[in-house]
C-alpha positions in Angstrom: 0.2 -0.2 0.0 1.1 3.7 -0.9 0.0 5.9 1.7 -1.2 9.6 0.6 2.0 12.1 0.5 1.2 15.6 1.3 3.4 18.7 1.3 3.1 22.1 1.8 5.3 25.0 0.6 5.1 29.1 0.9 5.1 31.2 -2.1 5.6 34.7 -2.0 4.8 36.9 -4.8 6.2 40.5 -5.8 3.8 42.8 -7.5 6.3 44.7 -9.9 3.6 47.0 -11.5 2.0 49.5 -9.0 -1.3 51.0 -9.4 0.3 55.0 -9.4 -2.3 56.6 -10.7 -6.1 56.4 -10.2 -8.7 56.4 -13.1 -9.7 59.9 -13.5 -12.1 61.8 -16.0 -10.3 62.5 -19.4 -11.5 66.2 -18.9 -13.2 68.7 -16.7 -17.1 68.3 -17.2 -19.3 71.1 -16.3 -22.8 69.7 -17.2 -26.0 71.7 -17.6 -29.6 70.5 -18.0 -32.1 72.9 -19.9 -35.8 73.0 -18.5 -37.1 71.8 -21.8 -35.0 68.7 -21.8 -37.3 65.8 -22.7 -37.1 62.1 -21.4 -34.6 60.0 -22.6 -32.6 63.0 -24.0 -28.8 62.5 -23.8 -27.3 65.2 -21.6 -23.8 64.2 -21.0 -21.2 61.9 -22.5 -18.4 61.1 -20.0 -14.8 59.2 -20.6 -12.2 58.4 -18.1 -8.7 57.6 -18.6 -6.1 55.7 -16.6 -2.2 56.5 -16.7 -1.3 53.0 -15.8 -2.6 51.3 -18.5 -2.8 51.6 -22.7 -5.5 53.2 -24.3 -6.7 50.1 -25.6 -6.9 48.2 -22.4 -9.3 51.0 -20.8 -13.2 50.1 -20.4 -14.5 51.9 -17.4 -18.1 51.5 -15.9 -20.0 54.1 -14.6 -23.0 54.0 -12.2 -25.5 56.5 -10.2 -24.7 56.7 -6.6 -26.7 53.8 -4.6 -29.0 56.7 -3.0 -29.7 58.0 -6.4 -31.0 55.2 -8.0 -33.8 54.7 -5.9 -35.1 58.2 -6.6 -33.6 59.5 -9.9 -34.8 61.1 -13.0 -31.4 60.2 -14.7 -29.8 57.3 -15.9 -26.3 56.0 -16.9 -25.9 54.0 -20.2 -22.8 52.2 -21.4 -22.2 53.5 -25.0 -19.3 50.8 -25.3 -16.6 53.3 -26.3 -14.7 53.9 -23.1 
């Protein structure tokens, strides 16, 4: 009979790529909503950048704050364009 053999080893991983920069908006946005805006109208498109990653690797997700989702007249839609 061959008894089961079990062994353990500690593995240490050093991460060399540090997230030096948090994602940020690609520019300063100042948005205004006209009083005659209609339901479903696009108000503002936004995009972000991350200096730690190439532009091709970017895909950011935006959402309304949790407290705003229950009683909001606004929605956020992903345009699949970064």
